[in-house]
A tleap script that builds the chain and sets N, CA, C and O, in Angstrom:
source leaprc.protein.ff14SB
mol = sequence {
  NMET SER ARG LEU HIE ASN ASP ALA ASN LEU
  LEU VAL LEU PRO GLY ARG ILE ILE HIE LYS
  ASN ASP ALA ARG GLU ILE VAL LYS ILE TRP
  PHE THR THR PRO PHE ASP GLY GLY ARG HIE
  GLN ARG ARG LEU ASP LYS ILE LYS ILE ILE
  GLU SER LYS VAL ARG TYR CGLN
}
set mol.1.N position { 95.604 114.590 104.692 }
set mol.1.CA position { 94.642 114.975 103.679 }
set mol.1.C position { 93.765 113.782 103.287 }
set mol.1.O position { 92.627 113.966 102.856 }
set mol.2.N position { 94.285 112.572 103.434 }
set mol.2.CA position { 93.475 111.405 103.047 }
set mol.2.C position { 92.229 111.280 103.916 }
set mol.2.O position { 91.178 110.865 103.428 }
set mol.3.N position { 92.327 111.628 105.176 }
set mol.3.CA position { 91.146 111.599 106.057 }
set mol.3.C position { 90.309 112.858 105.867 }
set mol.3.O position { 89.085 112.786 105.761 }
set mol.4.N position { 90.964 113.998 105.826 }
set mol.4.CA position { 90.288 115.286 105.760 }
set mol.4.C position { 89.466 115.443 104.490 }
set mol.4.O position { 88.332 115.921 104.540 }
set mol.5.N position { 90.029 115.044 103.348 }
set mol.5.CA position { 89.363 115.271 102.068 }
set mol.5.C position { 88.692 114.032 101.487 }
set mol.5.O position { 87.706 114.157 100.759 }
set mol.6.N position { 89.202 112.842 101.789 }
set mol.6.CA position { 88.697 111.630 101.142 }
set mol.6.C position { 87.984 110.675 102.086 }
set mol.6.O position { 87.446 109.662 101.638 }
set mol.7.N position { 87.966 110.971 103.375 }
set mol.7.CA position { 87.347 110.100 104.374 }
set mol.7.C position { 87.913 108.680 104.284 }
set mol.7.O position { 87.190 107.697 104.448 }
set mol.8.N position { 89.207 108.596 104.023 }
set mol.8.CA position { 89.872 107.305 103.836 }
set mol.8.C position { 89.826 106.469 105.110 }
set mol.8.O position { 89.846 106.997 106.222 }
set mol.9.N position { 89.765 105.153 104.921 }
set mol.9.CA position { 89.793 104.248 106.069 }
set mol.9.C position { 90.986 103.300 105.996 }
set mol.9.O position { 91.009 102.260 106.653 }
set mol.10.N position { 91.970 103.676 105.189 }
set mol.10.CA position { 93.180 102.870 105.043 }
set mol.10.C position { 94.387 103.784 105.000 }
set mol.10.O position { 94.411 104.757 104.246 }
set mol.11.N position { 95.383 103.476 105.802 }
set mol.11.CA position { 96.623 104.240 105.851 }
set mol.11.C position { 97.768 103.270 105.631 }
set mol.11.O position { 97.836 102.226 106.279 }
set mol.12.N position { 98.653 103.605 104.733 }
set mol.12.CA position { 99.820 102.768 104.441 }
set mol.12.C position { 101.071 103.578 104.727 }
set mol.12.O position { 101.222 104.700 104.244 }
set mol.13.N position { 101.965 103.001 105.514 }
set mol.13.CA position { 103.225 103.663 105.845 }
set mol.13.C position { 104.389 102.755 105.471 }
set mol.13.O position { 104.298 101.540 105.643 }
set mol.14.N position { 105.474 103.315 104.967 }
set mol.14.CA position { 106.646 102.503 104.625 }
set mol.14.C position { 107.425 102.120 105.883 }
set mol.14.O position { 108.091 102.964 106.483 }
set mol.15.N position { 107.345 100.867 106.276 }
set mol.15.CA position { 107.944 100.401 107.514 }
set mol.15.C position { 109.451 100.488 107.571 }
set mol.15.O position { 110.015 100.599 108.660 }
set mol.16.N position { 110.113 100.441 106.445 }
set mol.16.CA position { 111.576 100.487 106.441 }
set mol.16.C position { 112.123 101.907 106.472 }
set mol.16.O position { 113.317 102.109 106.690 }
set mol.17.N position { 111.266 102.879 106.257 }
set mol.17.CA position { 111.737 104.262 106.144 }
set mol.17.C position { 111.357 105.098 107.357 }
set mol.17.O position { 112.136 105.945 107.795 }
set mol.18.N position { 110.168 104.868 107.902 }
set mol.18.CA position { 109.661 105.697 108.997 }
set mol.18.C position { 109.980 105.047 110.346 }
set mol.18.O position { 109.732 103.859 110.553 }
set mol.19.N position { 110.527 105.840 111.244 }
set mol.19.CA position { 110.842 105.374 112.587 }
set mol.19.C position { 109.538 105.082 113.342 }
set mol.19.O position { 108.516 105.719 113.087 }
set mol.20.N position { 109.576 104.134 114.257 }
set mol.20.CA position { 108.382 103.732 115.012 }
set mol.20.C position { 107.694 104.913 115.678 }
set mol.20.O position { 106.469 105.023 115.627 }
set mol.21.N position { 108.456 105.788 116.296 }
set mol.21.CA position { 107.855 106.933 116.990 }
set mol.21.C position { 107.157 107.868 116.013 }
set mol.21.O position { 106.082 108.389 116.310 }
set mol.22.N position { 107.762 108.084 114.853 }
set mol.22.CA position { 107.131 108.922 113.832 }
set mol.22.C position { 105.854 108.262 113.317 }
set mol.22.O position { 104.844 108.934 113.107 }
set mol.23.N position { 105.902 106.953 113.116 }
set mol.23.CA position { 104.730 106.218 112.638 }
set mol.23.C position { 103.585 106.319 113.649 }
set mol.23.O position { 102.432 106.513 113.265 }
set mol.24.N position { 103.900 106.189 114.918 }
set mol.24.CA position { 102.865 106.312 115.958 }
set mol.24.C position { 102.210 107.693 115.912 }
set mol.24.O position { 100.989 107.808 116.020 }
set mol.25.N position { 103.016 108.731 115.754 }
set mol.25.CA position { 102.480 110.091 115.697 }
set mol.25.C position { 101.619 110.290 114.453 }
set mol.25.O position { 100.561 110.914 114.522 }
set mol.26.N position { 102.067 109.766 113.324 }
set mol.26.CA position { 101.290 109.867 112.086 }
set mol.26.C position { 99.943 109.174 112.253 }
set mol.26.O position { 98.909 109.728 111.883 }
set mol.27.N position { 99.950 107.975 112.803 }
set mol.27.CA position { 98.709 107.212 112.997 }
set mol.27.C position { 97.784 107.938 113.972 }
set mol.27.O position { 96.575 108.001 113.751 }
set mol.28.N position { 98.344 108.481 115.040 }
set mol.28.CA position { 97.539 109.230 116.018 }
set mol.28.C position { 96.845 110.410 115.345 }
set mol.28.O position { 95.647 110.617 115.534 }
set mol.29.N position { 97.584 111.170 114.572 }
set mol.29.CA position { 97.004 112.318 113.866 }
set mol.29.C position { 95.972 111.850 112.858 }
set mol.29.O position { 94.902 112.447 112.737 }
set mol.30.N position { 96.289 110.775 112.128 }
set mol.30.CA position { 95.387 110.267 111.087 }
set mol.30.C position { 94.050 109.832 111.689 }
set mol.30.O position { 92.989 110.149 111.152 }
set mol.31.N position { 94.107 109.104 112.809 }
set mol.31.CA position { 92.877 108.634 113.456 }
set mol.31.C position { 92.040 109.769 114.030 }
set mol.31.O position { 90.815 109.659 114.086 }
set mol.32.N position { 92.664 110.836 114.448 }
set mol.32.CA position { 91.918 111.922 115.085 }
set mol.32.C position { 91.507 113.019 114.101 }
set mol.32.O position { 90.826 113.968 114.491 }
set mol.33.N position { 91.906 112.905 112.843 }
set mol.33.CA position { 91.523 113.903 111.845 }
set mol.33.C position { 90.122 113.594 111.333 }
set mol.33.O position { 89.887 112.505 110.808 }
set mol.34.N position { 89.190 114.526 111.475 }
set mol.34.CA position { 87.821 114.290 111.001 }
set mol.34.C position { 87.691 114.543 109.505 }
set mol.34.O position { 88.497 115.258 108.908 }
set mol.35.N position { 86.679 113.954 108.921 }
set mol.35.CA position { 86.352 114.206 107.514 }
set mol.35.C position { 85.758 115.602 107.407 }
set mol.35.O position { 84.885 115.967 108.195 }
set mol.36.N position { 86.222 116.384 106.440 }
set mol.36.CA position { 85.813 117.774 106.287 }
set mol.36.C position { 84.431 117.919 105.643 }
set mol.36.O position { 83.733 118.903 105.886 }
set mol.37.N position { 84.038 116.937 104.823 }
set mol.37.CA position { 82.732 116.997 104.175 }
set mol.37.C position { 82.682 118.073 103.106 }
set mol.37.O position { 83.660 118.284 102.388 }
set mol.38.N position { 81.543 118.761 102.994 }
set mol.38.CA position { 81.393 119.854 102.033 }
set mol.38.C position { 81.640 119.424 100.600 }
set mol.38.O position { 81.067 118.440 100.132 }
set mol.39.N position { 82.492 120.163 99.904 }
set mol.39.CA position { 82.766 119.858 98.500 }
set mol.39.C position { 83.396 118.480 98.332 }
set mol.39.O position { 83.271 117.862 97.275 }
set mol.40.N position { 84.062 118.008 99.356 }
set mol.40.CA position { 84.679 116.687 99.294 }
set mol.40.C position { 83.613 115.588 99.327 }
set mol.40.O position { 83.775 114.548 98.688 }
set mol.41.N position { 82.540 115.811 100.059 }
set mol.41.CA position { 81.449 114.842 100.121 }
set mol.41.C position { 80.794 114.673 98.759 }
set mol.41.O position { 80.405 113.563 98.394 }
set mol.42.N position { 80.669 115.741 98.015 }
set mol.42.CA position { 80.066 115.663 96.679 }
set mol.42.C position { 80.877 114.718 95.780 }
set mol.42.O position { 80.308 113.941 95.013 }
set mol.43.N position { 82.198 114.793 95.882 }
set mol.43.CA position { 83.060 113.910 95.089 }
set mol.43.C position { 82.844 112.456 95.496 }
set mol.43.O position { 82.751 111.580 94.637 }
set mol.44.N position { 82.766 112.196 96.784 }
set mol.44.CA position { 82.555 110.827 97.254 }
set mol.44.C position { 81.189 110.303 96.843 }
set mol.44.O position { 81.040 109.118 96.544 }
set mol.45.N position { 80.188 111.182 96.828 }
set mol.45.CA position { 78.856 110.773 96.380 }
set mol.45.C position { 78.880 110.366 94.906 }
set mol.45.O position { 78.211 109.410 94.517 }
set mol.46.N position { 79.642 111.081 94.094 }
set mol.46.CA position { 79.769 110.728 92.672 }
set mol.46.C position { 80.416 109.351 92.514 }
set mol.46.O position { 80.000 108.552 91.675 }
set mol.47.N position { 81.428 109.086 93.322 }
set mol.47.CA position { 82.102 107.783 93.271 }
set mol.47.C position { 81.128 106.672 93.661 }
set mol.47.O position { 81.117 105.614 93.032 }
set mol.48.N position { 80.313 106.900 94.689 }
set mol.48.CA position { 79.326 105.896 95.111 }
set mol.48.C position { 78.327 105.593 94.003 }
set mol.48.O position { 77.928 104.442 93.827 }
set mol.49.N position { 77.920 106.609 93.260 }
set mol.49.CA position { 76.988 106.395 92.143 }
set mol.49.C position { 77.636 105.514 91.088 }
set mol.49.O position { 77.011 104.581 90.583 }
set mol.50.N position { 78.876 105.806 90.756 }
set mol.50.CA position { 79.594 104.995 89.761 }
set mol.50.C position { 79.740 103.559 90.264 }
set mol.50.O position { 79.525 102.609 89.512 }
set mol.51.N position { 80.104 103.406 91.528 }
set mol.51.CA position { 80.272 102.065 92.103 }
set mol.51.C position { 78.956 101.279 92.081 }
set mol.51.O position { 78.964 100.068 91.862 }
set mol.52.N position { 77.851 101.946 92.303 }
set mol.52.CA position { 76.558 101.259 92.326 }
set mol.52.C position { 76.170 100.735 90.944 }
set mol.52.O position { 75.367 99.808 90.839 }
set mol.53.N position { 76.726 101.314 89.893 }
set mol.53.CA position { 76.419 100.897 88.542 }
set mol.53.C position { 77.299 99.755 88.056 }
set mol.53.O position { 76.984 99.109 87.056 }
set mol.54.N position { 78.401 99.501 88.757 }
set mol.54.CA position { 79.346 98.451 88.376 }
set mol.54.C position { 78.842 97.106 88.879 }
set mol.54.O position { 78.470 96.969 90.044 }
set mol.55.N position { 78.832 96.133 88.008 }
set mol.55.CA position { 78.439 94.785 88.419 }
set mol.55.C position { 79.688 93.976 88.706 }
set mol.55.O position { 80.581 93.852 87.868 }
set mol.56.N position { 79.729 93.430 89.912 }
set mol.56.CA position { 80.865 92.592 90.302 }
set mol.56.C position { 80.537 91.149 89.989 }
set mol.56.O position { 79.478 90.648 90.367 }
set mol.57.N position { 81.436 90.486 89.305 }
set mol.57.CA position { 81.196 89.086 88.929 }
set mol.57.C position { 82.145 88.170 89.620 }
set mol.57.O position { 82.087 86.957 89.422 }
savepdb mol mol.pdb
quit
């Protein structure tokens, strides 16, 4: 859902809990899942507007 709905570019997996083979499958699916856009894009556009107003010091 992080890729599908949020167009995320970061995936974090718990290395001590997930077996290597499971982690590989999760990463494979995550990389091949496209962003769905639509109503989700509107939310990301709102976040970009807020970010553009923030001054980083």
